[in-house]
TORZA-978127 format. One record per residue (C-alpha): residue number from 1; x, y, z. Coordinates in steps of 0.05 Angstrom, whole numbers, plus 5000, padded with zeros to 4 digits. Each point is the difference from the previous one (the first is absolute). Example, Ala and Ser with C-alpha at 12.3 -4.5 7.8 and 13.67 -1.06 7.14 Angstrom:
BEGIN
R   k east north   up
R   1 5246  4910 5156
R   2 5027  5069 4987
! end
This chain:
BEGIN
R   k east north   up
R   1 0384  2735 8509
R   2 5016  5073 4985
R   3 4966  5032 4939
R   4 5041  5046 4958
R   5 4976  5049 4948
R   6 5034  5015 4934
R   7 5038  5060 5028
R   8 5030  4955 5058
R   9 5019  4947 4948
R  10 5035  5052 4959
R  11 5037  5027 5060
R  12 5022  4930 5022
R  13 5024  4981 4931
R  14 5038  5066 4990
R  15 5034  4995 5068
R  16 5017  4926 4987
R  17 5038  5023 4937
R  18 5031  5061 5031
R  19 4991  5012 5074
R  20 5031  5072 4992
R  21 4942  5020 4957
R  22 4976  5068 5032
R  23 4931  5020 5023
R  24 5003  5054 4946
R  25 5013  4946 4945
R  26 4945  4956 5026
R  27 4949  5057 5008
R  28 5015  5022 4927
R  29 4991  4925 4976
R  30 4935  4992 5041
R  31 4973  5068 4990
R  32 4992  5011 5076
R  33 5034  5046 5050
R  34 5067  4982 5033
R  35 4964  5001 5067
R  36 4950  4947 4975
R  37 5058  4959 4975
R  38 5035  5006 5068
R  39 4937  4982 5037
R  40 4988  4938 4956
R  41 5073  4978 5010
R  42 4993  5009 5077
R  43 4935  4961 4997
R  44 5035  4943 4961
R  45 5055  4998 5050
R  46 4953  5001 5061
R  47 4958  4943 4970
R  48 5065  4959 4990
R  49 4993  4998 4925
R  50 5067  5033 4994
R  51 5049  4970 5049
R  52 5060  5043 4984
R  53 5035  5043 4952
R  54 5069  4973 4978
R  55 5051  4993 4949
R  56 5031  4939 4966
R  57 5076  4999 5009
R  58 5041  4961 4949
R  59 5044  4953 5044
R  60 5050  4988 4945
R  61 5017  5074 4995
R  62 5018  4997 5073
R  63 5043  4936 4999
R  64 4945  4950 5018
R  65 5010  4955 4938
R  66 4964  4938 5026
R  67 4924  4999 5007
R  68 4986  4934 5038
R  69 4938  4965 5019
R  70 4998  4952 5059
R  71 4949  4950 5023
R  72 5015  4991 5076
R  73 4968  4942 5033
R  74 4988  5015 5075
R  75 4979  4963 5061
R  76 4927  5016 5008
R  77 5004  5026 5070
R  78 5055  5050 4982
R  79 4973  5023 4934
R  80 4981  5072 5025
R  81 5068  5010 5034
R  82 5038  4977 4940
R  83 4961  5046 4954
R  84 5012  5057 5045
R  85 5075  4988 5006
R  86 5008  4992 4923
R  87 4960  5063 4991
R  88 5049  5040 5040
R  89 5055  4988 4951
R  90 5014  5061 4953
R  91 5014  4954 4941
R  92 4930  4973 5003
R  93 4945  5032 4960
R  94 4944  4951 5008
R  95 4979  4947 5050
R  96 4934  4962 4989
R  97 4970  4942 5037
R  98 4980  4951 4945
R  99 4953  4939 4996
R 100 5036  4936 5008
R 101 5042  4968 5057
R 102 5013  5063 5042
R 103 5037  5037 4945
R 104 5025  5073 4996
R 105 5014  5029 4933
R 106 5055  5051 5004
R 107 5028  5047 4946
R 108 5068  5031 5015
R 109 5050  5043 4963
R 110 5073  4980 5009
R 111 5065  5026 4974
R 112 5029  4935 4969
R 113 5001  4925 5005
R 114 5047  5002 5060
R 115 4950  5044 5039
R 116 4943  4953 4977
R 117 5039  4939 5028
R 118 5015  5036 5065
R 119 4928  5024 5007
R 120 4974  4929 4994
R 121 5052  4968 5040
R 122 5013  5052 5057
R 123 4933  5037 5002
R 124 4944  4955 4979
R 125 5024  4935 5029
R 126 5022  5033 5063
R 127 4927  5019 5017
R 128 4968  4953 5050
R 129 4942  4962 4966
R 130 5026  5002 4928
R 131 4998  4929 4975
R 132 5014  5007 4924
R 133 5017  5055 4952
R 134 4991  4998 4924
R 135 5029  5056 4960
R 136 4991  5024 4930
R 137 5034  5060 4963
R 138 4961  5046 4956
R 139 5027  4995 4927
R 140 4953  5049 4964
R 141 4941  5042 5024
R 142 4942  5003 4951
R 143 4951  5034 5045
R 144 5003  5030 5071
R 145 4939  5035 5024
R 146 4980  4989 5073
R 147 4935  5042 4993
R 148 4934  4973 4977
R 149 4967  5018 4936
R 150 4942  5047 5009
! end
C-alpha cells in the first residue's frame, strides 16, 4: 500500500474535482513551489496512484440519449476474447468481468432505442461465445464517481 501525506491527498482531491487545476493554483493552496507540486504529481503518476487525466463528456449533448447497462453471459473459454471485442466498440465506456456465471458488465452510450436494439441484436449476439444478454437503461443518475474516496 502506498502512503500519502496531507499534501498528496489535497492534490488528488483537487485534481479529482478539476483536472485543469494549474500547478500555480495548487502551489498557492499548499504553500509549496510549483516545481514541488509538479514533482509530487509526477511521483503520483509514476506510482500508479493517478492513472490518467481526463474529462467527463456529456453523451446526451452529443446525441447519445441512451445510457445502457448490459450483463453479457459468455462461454467460459471465450471470456477474454469476447471482452476484448466488446471493448473495441466506440459506444462502450466500461467492460468489467463480474462474479457469477462468466458475466461481463458492459456500459454503453447509444443514440436511441433503435441503435440499442441493433447493438444487442447485430453486435453483441454476433460475437462468438455470447450466450445471453440482459439490458437495462439508465433512467436517472444520482451519483457517478469512478474514483475512490481518499
